[in-house]
Each structure stands twice: as structure tokens, then as C-alpha cells.
N, CA, C and O atoms as a GROMACS GRO file, in nm:
protein
  284
    1MET      N    1   1.805   0.368  -1.400
    1MET     CA    2   1.745   0.350  -1.269
    1MET      C    3   1.739   0.202  -1.236
    1MET      O    4   1.711   0.118  -1.322
    2ASP      N    5   1.767   0.173  -1.114
    2ASP     CA    6   1.758   0.035  -1.066
    2ASP      C    7   1.644   0.024  -0.967
    2ASP      O    8   1.632   0.104  -0.874
    3TRP      N    9   1.559  -0.077  -0.988
    3TRP     CA   10   1.449  -0.101  -0.896
    3TRP      C   11   1.506  -0.140  -0.761
    3TRP      O   12   1.590  -0.229  -0.750
    4GLU      N   13   1.459  -0.072  -0.658
    4GLU     CA   14   1.504  -0.101  -0.522
    4GLU      C   15   1.397  -0.179  -0.447
    4GLU      O   16   1.424  -0.285  -0.390
    5LYS      N   17   1.274  -0.126  -0.446
    5LYS     CA   18   1.163  -0.193  -0.381
    5LYS      C   19   1.032  -0.126  -0.421
    5LYS      O   20   1.032  -0.018  -0.480
    6THR      N   21   0.924  -0.192  -0.390
    6THR     CA   22   0.790  -0.137  -0.411
    6THR      C   23   0.717  -0.141  -0.278
    6THR      O   24   0.722  -0.241  -0.206
    7SER      N   25   0.649  -0.032  -0.247
    7SER     CA   26   0.566  -0.024  -0.126
    7SER      C   27   0.423   0.002  -0.168
    7SER      O   28   0.397   0.045  -0.280
    8ILE      N   29   0.332  -0.024  -0.078
    8ILE     CA   30   0.192   0.007  -0.104
    8ILE      C   31   0.136   0.072   0.022
    8ILE      O   32   0.158   0.026   0.133
    9ARG      N   33   0.062   0.182   0.001
    9ARG     CA   34  -0.004   0.252   0.111
    9ARG      C   35  -0.154   0.227   0.095
    9ARG      O   36  -0.215   0.269  -0.004
   10VAL      N   37  -0.212   0.160   0.194
   10VAL     CA   38  -0.353   0.122   0.188
   10VAL      C   39  -0.432   0.208   0.286
   10VAL      O   40  -0.397   0.219   0.403
   11THR      N   41  -0.539   0.268   0.236
   11THR     CA   42  -0.628   0.348   0.321
   11THR      C   43  -0.749   0.263   0.356
   11THR      O   44  -0.820   0.213   0.269
   12MET      N   45  -0.772   0.248   0.488
   12MET     CA   46  -0.887   0.175   0.540
   12MET      C   47  -0.974   0.273   0.618
   12MET      O   48  -0.924   0.353   0.696
   13ALA      N   49  -1.104   0.266   0.595
   13ALA     CA   50  -1.198   0.358   0.661
   13ALA      C   51  -1.278   0.286   0.768
   13ALA      O   52  -1.320   0.172   0.752
   14ASN      N   53  -1.299   0.359   0.881
   14ASN     CA   54  -1.384   0.308   0.989
   14ASN      C   55  -1.400   0.421   1.090
   14ASN      O   56  -1.308   0.452   1.165
   15ASP      N   57  -1.518   0.482   1.090
   15ASP     CA   58  -1.545   0.594   1.181
   15ASP      C   59  -1.537   0.554   1.328
   15ASP      O   60  -1.505   0.638   1.413
   16LYS      N   61  -1.565   0.430   1.358
   16LYS     CA   62  -1.565   0.385   1.498
   16LYS      C   63  -1.425   0.363   1.553
   16LYS      O   64  -1.403   0.380   1.673
   17ASN      N   65  -1.330   0.325   1.468
   17ASN     CA   66  -1.197   0.289   1.516
   17ASN      C   67  -1.092   0.399   1.506
   17ASN      O   68  -0.991   0.395   1.576
   18TYR      N   69  -1.115   0.497   1.417
   18TYR     CA   70  -1.012   0.596   1.392
   18TYR      C   71  -1.067   0.738   1.405
   18TYR      O   72  -1.175   0.768   1.355
   19GLU      N   73  -0.991   0.822   1.472
   19GLU     CA   74  -1.033   0.959   1.499
   19GLU      C   75  -1.068   1.034   1.370
   19GLU      O   76  -1.168   1.106   1.364
   20LYS      N   77  -0.987   1.018   1.268
   20LYS     CA   78  -1.011   1.086   1.140
   20LYS      C   79  -1.108   1.007   1.051
   20LYS      O   80  -1.146   1.054   0.944
   21GLY      N   81  -1.148   0.890   1.094
   21GLY     CA   82  -1.239   0.807   1.015
   21GLY      C   83  -1.166   0.712   0.921
   21GLY      O   84  -1.230   0.633   0.852
   22TYR      N   85  -1.034   0.720   0.917
   22TYR     CA   86  -0.955   0.632   0.831
   22TYR      C   87  -0.814   0.617   0.886
   22TYR      O   88  -0.770   0.693   0.973
   23ILE      N   89  -0.745   0.519   0.834
   23ILE     CA   90  -0.604   0.499   0.867
   23ILE      C   91  -0.531   0.457   0.740
   23ILE      O   92  -0.588   0.388   0.655
   24VAL      N   93  -0.406   0.499   0.728
   24VAL     CA   94  -0.323   0.460   0.614
   24VAL      C   95  -0.213   0.369   0.666
   24VAL      O   96  -0.137   0.407   0.756
   25ARG      N   97  -0.205   0.252   0.610
   25ARG     CA   98  -0.104   0.154   0.651
   25ARG      C   99  -0.009   0.131   0.534
   25ARG      O  100  -0.052   0.121   0.419
   26ALA      N  101   0.120   0.123   0.565
   26ALA     CA  102   0.222   0.100   0.462
   26ALA      C  103   0.270  -0.044   0.469
   26ALA      O  104   0.293  -0.098   0.577
   27PHE      N  105   0.286  -0.105   0.353
   27PHE     CA  106   0.341  -0.239   0.341
   27PHE      C  107   0.461  -0.228   0.247
   27PHE      O  108   0.449  -0.180   0.134
   28ASN      N  109   0.576  -0.273   0.294
   28ASN     CA  110   0.700  -0.262   0.218
   28ASN      C  111   0.739  -0.393   0.154
   28ASN      O  112   0.694  -0.501   0.194
   29ASN      N  113   0.824  -0.381   0.054
   29ASN     CA  114   0.884  -0.497  -0.013
   29ASN      C  115   0.780  -0.592  -0.071
   29ASN      O  116   0.787  -0.714  -0.053
   30ILE      N  117   0.683  -0.534  -0.142
   30ILE     CA  118   0.585  -0.616  -0.211
   30ILE      C  119   0.638  -0.646  -0.351
   30ILE      O  120   0.747  -0.600  -0.386
   31VAL      N  121   0.563  -0.720  -0.430
   31VAL     CA  122   0.607  -0.754  -0.566
   31VAL      C  123   0.631  -0.627  -0.647
   31VAL      O  124   0.564  -0.526  -0.622
   32PRO      N  125   0.724  -0.629  -0.742
   32PRO     CA  126   0.760  -0.506  -0.816
   32PRO      C  127   0.643  -0.436  -0.885
   32PRO      O  128   0.635  -0.314  -0.880
   33ASN      N  129   0.555  -0.509  -0.949
   33ASN     CA  130   0.443  -0.449  -1.023
   33ASN      C  131   0.313  -0.518  -0.987
   33ASN      O  132   0.266  -0.604  -1.062
   34PRO      N  133   0.253  -0.482  -0.873
   34PRO     CA  134   0.130  -0.550  -0.832
   34PRO      C  135   0.016  -0.521  -0.930
   34PRO      O  136   0.003  -0.410  -0.980
   35THR      N  137  -0.065  -0.621  -0.954
   35THR     CA  138  -0.180  -0.605  -1.043
   35THR      C  139  -0.299  -0.550  -0.964
   35THR      O  140  -0.299  -0.550  -0.841
   36GLN      N  141  -0.398  -0.502  -1.036
   36GLN     CA  142  -0.521  -0.454  -0.972
   36GLN      C  143  -0.585  -0.565  -0.890
   36GLN      O  144  -0.635  -0.542  -0.780
   37GLU      N  145  -0.583  -0.687  -0.944
   37GLU     CA  146  -0.640  -0.801  -0.873
   37GLU      C  147  -0.567  -0.827  -0.742
   37GLU      O  148  -0.630  -0.853  -0.640
   38GLN      N  149  -0.434  -0.822  -0.743
   38GLN     CA  150  -0.356  -0.844  -0.621
   38GLN      C  151  -0.386  -0.736  -0.517
   38GLN      O  152  -0.398  -0.765  -0.398
   39ILE      N  153  -0.398  -0.612  -0.561
   39ILE     CA  154  -0.429  -0.502  -0.469
   39ILE      C  155  -0.568  -0.521  -0.408
   39ILE      O  156  -0.586  -0.501  -0.288
   40ASN      N  157  -0.665  -0.558  -0.491
   40ASN     CA  158  -0.800  -0.582  -0.440
   40ASN      C  159  -0.803  -0.698  -0.341
   40ASN      O  160  -0.874  -0.692  -0.240
   41LEU      N  161  -0.727  -0.804  -0.369
   41LEU     CA  162  -0.721  -0.917  -0.277
   41LEU      C  163  -0.660  -0.876  -0.143
   41LEU      O  164  -0.705  -0.920  -0.038
   42LEU      N  165  -0.557  -0.791  -0.147
   42LEU     CA  166  -0.499  -0.740  -0.023
   42LEU      C  167  -0.603  -0.662   0.056
   42LEU      O  168  -0.616  -0.681   0.177
   43GLY      N  169  -0.677  -0.574  -0.012
   43GLY     CA  170  -0.781  -0.496   0.054
   43GLY      C  171  -0.887  -0.585   0.117
   43GLY      O  172  -0.931  -0.561   0.229
   44GLU      N  173  -0.928  -0.689   0.045
   44GLU     CA  174  -1.028  -0.783   0.096
   44GLU      C  175  -0.975  -0.857   0.219
   44GLU      O  176  -1.047  -0.877   0.317
   45ALA      N  177  -0.848  -0.898   0.213
   45ALA     CA  178  -0.789  -0.970   0.326
   45ALA      C  179  -0.782  -0.879   0.449
   45ALA      O  180  -0.811  -0.923   0.560
   46LEU      N  181  -0.746  -0.753   0.428
   46LEU     CA  182  -0.738  -0.659   0.541
   46LEU      C  183  -0.877  -0.636   0.601
   46LEU      O  184  -0.890  -0.622   0.723
   47GLU      N  185  -0.979  -0.632   0.517
   47GLU     CA  186  -1.116  -0.617   0.570
   47GLU      C  187  -1.153  -0.737   0.657
   47GLU      O  188  -1.216  -0.721   0.762
   48LEU      N  189  -1.114  -0.856   0.614
   48LEU     CA  190  -1.148  -0.978   0.688
   48LEU      C  191  -1.084  -0.984   0.826
   48LEU      O  192  -1.144  -1.036   0.920
   49ILE      N  193  -0.964  -0.931   0.839
   49ILE     CA  194  -0.895  -0.941   0.969
   49ILE      C  195  -0.911  -0.816   1.055
   49ILE      O  196  -0.851  -0.807   1.163
   50SER      N  197  -0.991  -0.720   1.010
   50SER     CA  198  -1.010  -0.598   1.087
   50SER      C  199  -1.143  -0.602   1.162
   50SER      O  200  -1.222  -0.695   1.149
   51LYS      N  201  -1.165  -0.498   1.240
   51LYS     CA  202  -1.291  -0.485   1.314
   51LYS      C  203  -1.380  -0.383   1.243
   51LYS      O  204  -1.406  -0.275   1.296
   52GLY      N  205  -1.426  -0.418   1.123
   52GLY     CA  206  -1.520  -0.334   1.052
   52GLY      C  207  -1.458  -0.234   0.955
   52GLY      O  208  -1.530  -0.152   0.899
   53ASP      N  209  -1.327  -0.241   0.933
   53ASP     CA  210  -1.264  -0.149   0.837
   53ASP      C  211  -1.309  -0.182   0.695
   53ASP      O  212  -1.341  -0.296   0.663
   54LYS      N  213  -1.313  -0.079   0.610
   54LYS     CA  214  -1.346  -0.094   0.469
   54LYS      C  215  -1.231  -0.041   0.385
   54LYS      O  216  -1.182   0.070   0.407
   55PHE      N  217  -1.190  -0.121   0.289
   55PHE     CA  218  -1.083  -0.082   0.197
   55PHE      C  219  -1.130   0.035   0.112
   55PHE      O  220  -1.233   0.027   0.046
   56GLN      N  221  -1.052   0.145   0.113
   56GLN     CA  222  -1.088   0.265   0.036
   56GLN      C  223  -1.003   0.282  -0.089
   56GLN      O  224  -1.055   0.300  -0.199
   57LYS      N  225  -0.871   0.276  -0.071
   57LYS     CA  226  -0.783   0.295  -0.186
   57LYS      C  227  -0.644   0.244  -0.152
   57LYS      O  228  -0.611   0.216  -0.037
   58ALA      N  229  -0.562   0.233  -0.257
   58ALA     CA  230  -0.423   0.192  -0.240
   58ALA      C  231  -0.337   0.279  -0.331
   58ALA      O  232  -0.377   0.318  -0.440
   59GLU      N  233  -0.219   0.308  -0.281
   59GLU     CA  234  -0.122   0.387  -0.356
   59GLU      C  235   0.006   0.303  -0.366
   59GLU      O  236   0.066   0.266  -0.265
   60VAL      N  237   0.046   0.273  -0.489
   60VAL     CA  238   0.167   0.195  -0.512
   60VAL      C  239   0.283   0.293  -0.529
   60VAL      O  240   0.275   0.386  -0.608
   61VAL      N  241   0.390   0.270  -0.452
   61VAL     CA  242   0.507   0.358  -0.454
   61VAL      C  243   0.628   0.276  -0.498
   61VAL      O  244   0.667   0.181  -0.431
   62LEU      N  245   0.687   0.316  -0.611
   62LEU     CA  246   0.808   0.250  -0.659
   62LEU      C  247   0.930   0.326  -0.609
   62LEU      O  248   0.937   0.448  -0.620
   63HIS      N  249   1.023   0.254  -0.554
   63HIS     CA  250   1.147   0.313  -0.505
   63HIS      C  251   1.258   0.270  -0.600
   63HIS      O  252   1.289   0.152  -0.612
   64ASN      N  253   1.316   0.367  -0.667
   64ASN     CA  254   1.424   0.340  -0.760
   64ASN      C  255   1.553   0.401  -0.709
   64ASN      O  256   1.552   0.505  -0.642
   65ASN      N  257   1.661   0.337  -0.740
   65ASN     CA  258   1.792   0.384  -0.700
   65ASN      C  259   1.856   0.453  -0.820
   65ASN      O  260   1.885   0.388  -0.920
   66ILE      N  261   1.878   0.582  -0.810
   66ILE     CA  262   1.939   0.658  -0.917
   66ILE      C  263   2.077   0.703  -0.873
   66ILE      O  264   2.091   0.773  -0.773
   67ASN      N  265   2.176   0.664  -0.947
   67ASN     CA  266   2.313   0.701  -0.916
   67ASN      C  267   2.365   0.795  -1.023
   67ASN      O  268   2.347   0.771  -1.142
   68ARG      N  269   2.429   0.900  -0.980
   68ARG     CA  270   2.487   0.995  -1.072
   68ARG      C  271   2.630   0.953  -1.101
   68ARG      O  272   2.709   0.928  -1.009
   69ARG      N  273   2.662   0.945  -1.226
   69ARG     CA  274   2.797   0.908  -1.264
   69ARG      C  275   2.881   1.035  -1.281
   69ARG      O  276   2.840   1.128  -1.351
   70ILE      N  277   2.995   1.037  -1.220
   70ILE     CA  278   3.085   1.150  -1.234
   70ILE      C  279   3.196   1.109  -1.330
   70ILE      O  280   3.267   1.011  -1.307
   71ILE      N  281   3.207   1.184  -1.434
   71ILE     CA  282   3.306   1.151  -1.538
   71ILE      C  283   3.428   1.239  -1.524
   71ILE      O  284   3.523   1.227  -1.602
   0.00000   0.00000   0.00000
């Protein structure tokens, strides 16, 4: 498998801004193996630039390129 990219899906909660009470935002092409500290810093930064959103969780998605060899 070849690493292609890493994405992160961040869930932010805010009953006042979102009909469902939360929103999930995707960020593409992040570092291959983000640390817990980096994820927490991203959540904190998103809270600072939002209108009352609270960081709830993050989902790291690794995208790998798998090629089948035909012999």
C-alpha cells in the first residue's frame, strides 16, 4: 500500500448555529500521522475562530493507494 493522503473529520457542536446541534468539517491533505496534541490544537483553533462552537471529536482517515498486480 502506498500512502496517498490523510484527512481529518472534525465534529463541532453548537445548538445555536446548527440544526442538528453539530457540524462535521473535513480537512484534507494533513500530515500523515497527526498526534493527539496536533488534533487537540486544531480543535482549539477552530473553537477560537467560531461563534461558540465546541470541539467534540475528530476522525482521522488514511487514504492508501492499493494496486493489484496482474501476473
